[in-house]
N, C-alpha and C positions, 0 to 999 in steps of 0.2 A: 204187354211189359214181360221181359224175358226173365226167367228164373235165374237167381243169383246164389252164387255158393259162398256159404259163411265159414264152414269147415269141412274137412273131409266127411262125406256122406250127410252134411247138414245144408240145407237149402232154405233160402227164403223164396215162397212160392205166393206171397202177397200180391195186393193190386194196389195202384194209384189212383187216387180220385182227385183228379186234376181240377174240377169244375165246382165240386161241392162248397157251398159258401155258408152253410148253417147246419148245426149239428144239434140234435134233439130238439129241433125247432126253437133253439135258445141260444146256441154259442155260436158266435161268428167264426167263419173260417177264412179269413183272408188270404191264406196260403193253401188251401185245399187240405188234404189228408191223404194218409194211405192206412191200409189194413193189411197188417202183417202176419202173415200164416207161415209156420217153418215147418218143413219137411225132413224127417229123418230116416236115412235108408238103412234097411237091413237085407242087403241082397236085392231081391225083387219085391220084398215087402217094405211098409213105410208106416210110419207113425206120423200124425199131423200134431203140432201144437196151435190150436186154435184155427179158426176158419176166417172167413172175411164177411164183408157187409153182403147182403143178398143181392144188392144192385149190380155187384161185380161177378156174380155167379159164373157166368161164361168165360171170363178173363182166369178166374181162378182155376176151372178144369182145364183150361187150355195149359196152364202152369203146370197142374198135376200131371197131364199128359206129357209134357215136354220131360219131366222127371225119370220117364220111362220106368215106372213101376208097374207090377201086376195087380199088386193089391194094397189096400191100405188097411191095416188091421186095428190100429187104434188112433181115436183123437183125444188129446188132453185138452179139456176144456176148463181153461183157467178163469173163466168169467161168462156170466150168463147174457150179459148185453148183446144184442142182435149183430152189432158192426163186428163181433168176435165168433158168436155162436150162430149166425143166420143161415149159413151154409150147412150147418150139421145135418138136418135131415136131407139134403141132396146128397151129401156124401154117404150117409146110409142106405139110401135107394141105390146108388152106384155100388156100393160095397156091403151088402146085407150083412156080413159076419162082422163088421167093424164094431168095437167096442169104445163107450165114451168114459173117458178115465177122469172122474171128478170127485168132489167131494160131496157129502151129503146135503148141504144148503144149496150147491149149484144145481145137483141133481133136482132138487125140488123146483127150482127156479125154472130149468130147462124143461121138465115136464109141464109144467104151467104153461110156459111161452111157447114152446114148440111142439107141444103134444106128442111127447116122446113116451116109450115105453120103459118098465123098469128093466126089462130084460137087455135093454140098450147100454145098460151102465156097468162100469166096475168102480166101485166106491173105494175113496182112499182116506187113510188117515193124515193127520199132521205130521210131517219128517218122515212119512212112509218112503221106502226105498222101492223101485220098480226097475226091472230090467227088460231091456229090449234089445237083441242081438249082443253086441259087445260095449253097448253103453248102459250107464246107470242114471237113472232118474230119481232127483229127491224132491218132494213137494213140501213146500214151506208155506204154510196156510198165513195169508195177510189180509186178514178182515179190515174193512173201509179202506182200501186202497183200490177204487172207490166204493166198492159195493161189499156186503157182508160175507159174500162167499168167495171173494178172491183170492187166488194163491198164486205163488212164484213156483218155477220149475228150474232147478238147479242141475247140470251136468259136470261131475266133479273132474270126469277124464278130460274134458275140454275146457273146463273152468268158464262155461257160459251159464249166465243167468238169464232166463227168459221171464220177464217181468209184467206182463200184459200191460195194463195201463200206467202201472208205476214206471216212471222216468220217461213218458211218453212225449211226443209232440205232434201237433196238427201241423203236418207240413207235407205237401207233395213235392217230391224232388226225385230225380232219376238216380241220385248218389245213394248207395247202400249203407256207406259210413260216415258217421258224423265227424264233421272237422271243428275241432275246438277253436280254430282262429277265425271262424265266420261268425260274425256278430248275429245274423239273422237266425242262426241256430240256437244260440243262447236265448234270444227273445221268444221264438217259438216254444221252448221248453218251458221258459218263465210263465209264459202266457197260459199253457197247459196247466202248469202247477196252480196258477193262480185261479182258474177256472173251474178246474175238477178236484184238484186235492187240497186246496188250502182249507176247506171246512175240517179236515181230518189231521191238522197239523200236528196235534199232539200224539195221535195214533202213529203217524208217520215217523215220528221220531224214535219211537219205540222199534218199528220196524228196521230203520237206519241201523240202529244199534246192533240188531241181530245179525244183519249183514256183515258187521265188521268179522265176524268168525269165519266167513267164507274166502276163498282165493278165487278172485273173479277177474277173468282178462277180457271178458266180453259181456256187456249188457244188451239184450236184445228186447226190445220193448214191442208192443203191438201197434204202435202208430209211431210214425217219423223214423228218422235213421237209426242205424245200430251203432253202439259205443264201443270201440276197441281201446280207448282210454277212459276207462270206468272211473277213474278219479274226477275227471272233468263234472260229470253229470252229479256223481256222489258228493262233491264238496260245494257244489252249487245247491242241492237239496239240503244241505248241512246249513247253508246261509239262509235259506228262506224259511226253513222250520225253526230257526234258532228264536230265541226272545229278543234279539237286538234288533233295533230299528233305525232307520235313517233320520236325520233331522229335515223332515220333507212335510210339506202341507199339501193335502189333496182338497180340491174343492169343486164337487159334482154341484152343478147350478142350473137353473132356469131363470129365464126373465120374461115377463109377458109385456111390460111397457117400460123397461130400462130401468126401473128403480133398484130391483136386486142386482143387475148386472153393474150399476154404478157402485153398490156397497162391494161387490166382488173385486173389482177393479181397484178400488181404494183400499181395500184389506190387503189386497196382493202388492201393491205399491208400498205399503208399509212395511209387509214383511221382506221384501226384496230390499229394503233400504237396511235392513237387520241382517242382509246376506242369508236369509233362509230361503232355500229352494221351495217354490210354490207351483203347482200346476193345476190350472183351471180345467174342467170338463164339462163342455155345454152339453147336455144330455140330448139334445136334438141332433147334432152333428158328431158328437164322439162316438168312437167305437166301444162298446161296453168292455170288450176284452182288455183294451188299453187301461180303463180305468180299474178293472181286476187286478192287472199287473202293478199299476202304481200302489193299489192297497196292500201288495205283499210286504213292503219295507216301510211305508210312510209312517211317522210318529202321530200325525195329525190329521184329522178327518173334519172339515168343515161343510156342512149340508146347507145349501143356500137357494131358497125358494121363496116364490111370491104365494098369496093365498087364493085359493080357488074354492068358493062358496064355505069359507071358513076352515078350510084343511089345506095342507099342503098340496102342491102341484103333482097330480099323479107320476110325471117323470121322477121327481125327487122320491116319491113314495117307492118307485121302482129301485132308485140308487140305495135308499135306505134298508129296503129289504134285501138288496146285494149284500150290503154290508152284514146284515143280520145273519144271512146264511153262509157266507164265506168265512165269517168270524176272523178278520184280520187282527194282527197283533199290535195295532195302533193303541197308543197310550192316552191319546186325548182326542176328545170330539166336542164339536159345538156346531149351534145353529144360527144363521143370520138369515134375515129375510122381510118381506114388507106385506102390508095388507092395506086395503082400502076403508072398509067399514067395520070389520070384526074379524077376529082370528083365533083358532085353536091349533093353527099350524105348529107351534113352537111344542105344545103338549104331545100331538099327535106323533111328531118325529122323535120326541124324547122316548115316548114308548116303544117305538120300533129300533131304539139303539139300546135298549135296557138290557140285552144279553150281552152287550160287549163289554169287557173287562177294561174300562176307559175312565179317565177323570173328566167330567165334563166341564167345559169352559163356560164363561158367561154368555149367554144369548143376546143377540142384537136384532130386535125386531122393530121396525120402523113403520109408522104410519104415511103412507104415499111416499112422496119423494124425500130421501133422507136430508134431514137438516144439519146445520153446523154441530150440533149437540149429537147428533147420530154419530157423524163423523169422528168426532172426539172418542166416542164408545168404541168405534171400530180400531181406532188407534190404540185404545187402551187393550183391545182384545189381541192387537198384533204384539203389544208389549207382554201380555200373559202368555202367549205362544213362546215367545223368545226366552222368557225366563222359565218356562216349562220345559222346552227344549234343554236348555242350558244345565238343568238338573240332571239330565239324561247322562251328561258326561261326568257326574261327581261318583 
């Protein structure tokens, strides 16, 4: 992939991973990803902002070669995770006098993960100013976006904010610039927020407030395309981190013999009659990233599970754990499901949801196939959801 000019003497020298389909052995990548590294020239010397995943080392060094510089003097390491830092040892071998500019916490992590030496580092403080050639770099510590050591780098002369994982998107594309008219770009950014940033929603609110004091023309993340309309992604994040929810119901479910599925379909039918948007996610066939995206805005989560050896189905345990760690801003949650001879499924799932700040709705747990009375209870649950959603407008 050829290098691309961002501004005068500032180049994208990253790599595109068209074929990667899983990140951290956990997060699906239906659209691949990119590892964005940026090179800032000062005559025949250069400074790098982040590197790339080690799997793309050869392409990365080909891009550096294409930049036609003699020396890399500094690497700004904004985050220690290997998809950003993994090629730092290779850069140091190629340019032994190069220094790593980073904060204390990141230095500790890089030392442990990459076996780097103390003399490799130039340690910075929050809001410290650093000069390279005719350019000024201001470092803005942003812990928990999404690791504790992460920071951003701002260039006031060019009004570029390099944001590492903040505002990123897992999207393999040959286009350097984000086009706000393309729906798939919004979905990729929202999916990325849902899977990676949502657990830190309250912290991100504070970081967004800090950014209001900066004049920003370009937002350059470390994954996905670059924003030269910063307001597009900033306003999207303001919406996602806000306390406002949408009148939507999300139902992750599994059904072993059709009983739980029958309950899900009936509850959905009753909700749709009340003009409430509802989306089921069959956990065998659904992309967990799609479920995470739905959790960003939904007012209500209903977990629907059969019983396996007195407990919830393992796939529902996974969905409940996902809710627990992602900490969505949902206002209401409930449990429906079935059992054959005995069940602690409800108690187990309620325990897993205990860290969510939600109002618990009445559970509907049935023995074997749902009866007329059971369907009546599901109808009452739909009524409760509708009345709860109505209160959100007050």
